C-alpha atoms as a printed R data frame, in Angstrom:
    type eleno elety resid chain resno      x        y      z
1   ATOM     1    CA   MET     A     1 79.786 -251.876 66.544
2   ATOM     2    CA   PRO     A     2 83.583 -251.860 66.693
3   ATOM     3    CA   ASN     A     3 83.580 -250.634 70.308
4   ATOM     4    CA   GLN     A     4 81.419 -253.477 71.631
5   ATOM     5    CA   ILE     A     5 83.100 -256.248 73.580
6   ATOM     6    CA   ARG     A     6 82.459 -259.616 72.048
7   ATOM     7    CA   SER     A     7 82.311 -262.082 74.902
8   ATOM     8    CA   ALA     A     8 79.959 -264.791 73.636
9   ATOM     9    CA   THR     A     9 81.404 -267.719 71.712
10  ATOM    10    CA   ILE     A    10 79.747 -269.856 69.071
11  ATOM    11    CA   LYS     A    11 81.264 -273.236 68.424
12  ATOM    12    CA   GLY     A    12 80.602 -275.140 65.238
13  ATOM    13    CA   HIS     A    13 82.072 -278.240 63.718
14  ATOM    14    CA   VAL     A    14 83.300 -278.291 60.141
15  ATOM    15    CA   THR     A    15 85.343 -280.654 58.046
16  ATOM    16    CA   THR     A    16 89.001 -279.962 57.425
17  ATOM    17    CA   ASP     A    17 88.174 -279.005 53.841
18  ATOM    18    CA   GLU     A    18 85.455 -276.591 54.993
19  ATOM    19    CA   TYR     A    19 87.805 -275.043 57.552
20  ATOM    20    CA   ASN     A    20 90.535 -274.612 54.945
21  ATOM    21    CA   ARG     A    21 88.072 -272.997 52.538
22  ATOM    22    CA   LEU     A    22 86.797 -270.604 55.243
23  ATOM    23    CA   LYS     A    23 90.359 -269.739 56.264
24  ATOM    24    CA   ALA     A    24 91.375 -269.130 52.629
25  ATOM    25    CA   ASP     A    25 88.328 -266.917 52.029
26  ATOM    26    CA   ALA     A    26 88.970 -264.954 55.225
27  ATOM    27    CA   THR     A    27 92.562 -264.387 54.163
28  ATOM    28    CA   ARG     A    28 91.523 -263.438 50.633
29  ATOM    29    CA   PHE     A    29 89.172 -260.742 51.981
30  ATOM    30    CA   ASN     A    30 91.712 -259.635 54.583
31  ATOM    31    CA   PHE     A    31 89.461 -260.639 57.520
32  ATOM    32    CA   THR     A    32 90.322 -262.599 60.609
33  ATOM    33    CA   MET     A    33 88.577 -265.949 60.724
34  ATOM    34    CA   SER     A    34 86.349 -264.607 63.508
35  ATOM    35    CA   ASP     A    35 85.347 -261.512 61.496
36  ATOM    36    CA   TYR     A    36 84.690 -263.526 58.360
37  ATOM    37    CA   VAL     A    37 82.498 -266.151 60.043
38  ATOM    38    CA   ARG     A    38 80.636 -263.480 62.058
39  ATOM    39    CA   ARG     A    39 79.887 -261.564 58.853
40  ATOM    40    CA   ILE     A    40 78.582 -264.707 57.183
41  ATOM    41    CA   MET     A    41 76.422 -265.577 60.184
42  ATOM    42    CA   THR     A    42 74.942 -262.091 60.449
43  ATOM    43    CA   GLU     A    43 74.201 -262.012 56.717
44  ATOM    44    CA   PHE     A    44 76.658 -259.207 56.054
45  ATOM    45    CA   LYS     A    45 77.051 -258.876 52.297
46  ATOM    46    CA   ILE     A    46 80.536 -259.983 51.432
47  ATOM    47    CA   PRO     A    47 81.773 -259.083 47.943
48  ATOM    48    CA   GLN     A    48 81.848 -262.095 45.655
49  ATOM    49    CA   SER     A    49 85.480 -261.518 44.926
50  ATOM    50    CA   VAL     A    50 88.361 -259.284 45.777
51  ATOM    51    CA   VAL     A    51 88.083 -257.987 42.217
52  ATOM    52    CA   ASP     A    52 84.487 -256.828 42.848
53  ATOM    53    CA   ALA     A    53 85.468 -255.173 46.127
54  ATOM    54    CA   ARG     A    54 88.354 -253.365 44.454
55  ATOM    55    CA   ALA     A    55 86.172 -252.422 41.493
56  ATOM    56    CA   ILE     A    56 83.659 -250.776 43.831
57  ATOM    57    CA   VAL     A    57 86.402 -248.743 45.500
58  ATOM    58    CA   ASP     A    58 87.878 -247.783 42.117
59  ATOM    59    CA   LEU     A    59 84.478 -246.756 40.759
60  ATOM    60    CA   PHE     A    60 83.894 -244.535 43.796
61  ATOM    61    CA   LYS     A    61 87.290 -242.909 43.208
62  ATOM    62    CA   VAL     A    62 86.504 -242.251 39.535
63  ATOM    63    CA   SER     A    63 83.110 -240.854 40.487
64  ATOM    64    CA   ALA     A    64 84.730 -238.513 43.011
65  ATOM    65    CA   ASP     A    65 87.224 -237.410 40.352
66  ATOM    66    CA   LEU     A    66 84.364 -236.663 37.954
67  ATOM    67    CA   ALA     A    67 82.576 -234.666 40.649
68  ATOM    68    CA   ARG     A    68 85.723 -232.616 41.233
69  ATOM    69    CA   LEU     A    69 86.130 -232.121 37.478
70  ATOM    70    CA   GLY     A    70 82.545 -230.936 37.167
71  ATOM    71    CA   ASN     A    71 82.945 -228.546 40.086
72  ATOM    72    CA   LEU     A    72 86.184 -227.109 38.684
73  ATOM    73    CA   PHE     A    73 84.536 -226.714 35.295
74  ATOM    74    CA   LYS     A    74 81.602 -224.851 36.844
75  ATOM    75    CA   MET     A    75 84.033 -222.611 38.741
76  ATOM    76    CA   ALA     A    76 85.821 -221.861 35.472
77  ATOM    77    CA   LEU     A    77 82.516 -220.941 33.854
78  ATOM    78    CA   ASN     A    78 82.006 -218.310 36.536
79  ATOM    79    CA   ASP     A    79 85.479 -216.846 35.978
80  ATOM    80    CA   GLU     A    80 85.375 -213.639 33.901
81  ATOM    81    CA   ASP     A    81 88.577 -214.431 31.987
82  ATOM    82    CA   PHE     A    82 87.253 -217.843 30.996
83  ATOM    83    CA   GLN     A    83 83.794 -216.596 30.041
84  ATOM    84    CA   GLY     A    84 85.202 -214.626 27.121
85  ATOM    85    CA   SER     A    85 87.085 -217.631 25.740
86  ATOM    86    CA   TYR     A    86 84.106 -219.807 24.850
87  ATOM    87    CA   SER     A    87 81.135 -219.049 22.693
88  ATOM    88    CA   ASP     A    88 79.132 -222.274 22.356
89  ATOM    89    CA   ARG     A    89 77.017 -222.503 25.511
90  ATOM    90    CA   ALA     A    90 75.198 -225.588 24.188
91  ATOM    91    CA   GLN     A    91 78.506 -227.441 23.957
92  ATOM    92    CA   VAL     A    92 79.376 -226.425 27.524
93  ATOM    93    CA   GLN     A    93 75.996 -227.631 28.799
94  ATOM    94    CA   LYS     A    94 76.425 -230.906 26.911
95  ATOM    95    CA   LEU     A    95 79.798 -231.442 28.611
96  ATOM    96    CA   ILE     A    96 78.248 -230.823 32.038
97  ATOM    97    CA   ASN     A    97 75.433 -233.260 31.227
98  ATOM    98    CA   ASP     A    98 77.924 -235.886 29.972
99  ATOM    99    CA   ILE     A    99 79.897 -235.678 33.219
100 ATOM   100    CA   GLU     A   100 76.745 -236.165 35.281
101 ATOM   101    CA   GLU     A   101 75.521 -239.046 33.080
102 ATOM   102    CA   THR     A   102 78.883 -240.768 33.456
103 ATOM   103    CA   ARG     A   103 78.725 -240.385 37.240
104 ATOM   104    CA   GLN     A   104 75.222 -241.880 37.249
105 ATOM   105    CA   CYS     A   105 76.449 -244.805 35.138
106 ATOM   106    CA   LEU     A   106 79.254 -245.407 37.655
107 ATOM   107    CA   PHE     A   107 76.779 -245.442 40.549
108 ATOM   108    CA   ASN     A   108 74.626 -247.960 38.677
109 ATOM   109    CA   GLN     A   109 77.675 -250.186 38.212
110 ATOM   110    CA   ILE     A   110 78.495 -249.895 41.914
111 ATOM   111    CA   ARG     A   111 74.923 -250.885 42.848
112 ATOM   112    CA   SER     A   112 75.129 -253.828 40.466
113 ATOM   113    CA   LEU     A   113 78.396 -255.053 41.983
114 ATOM   114    CA   ARG     A   114 77.060 -254.700 45.517
115 ATOM   115    CA   ARG     A   115 74.035 -256.890 44.717
116 ATOM   116    CA   LYS     A   116 76.208 -259.803 43.609
C-alpha cells in the first residue's frame, strides 16, 4: 500500500518513557515513528531484534548462493568434458542431496526467526 495517501490521524497519549521507548525502537528498526506505530497497530510482525532481521536476510543470501552452486554443479554434470573426470555417481548425488538439505535447513531457520 505504499501508493495510498494516508490522511486519517490517530492520536494517542503515552508517557514520556513510553514515547522514548517507541522512538528508540523505531530508530533501531530504521522506521519513522509513524511507520513503526502503524505497523504495531496493524499487527505487522516486527522482527524481535535487528539481529533477527539481519539474520533472515543473511540466511536468504546463503540459500540463494547454495541454489546457484547447485545449479552450476548440475550444469557441470551435463558438460562432456566434466563427465569424464568423475566416476562415483553416488558421491555426486550425495553432494546434490546435501546442498538441498542445507537449503531446507536454512528455510526452517528463517521460518523460526519470523515466528519470534
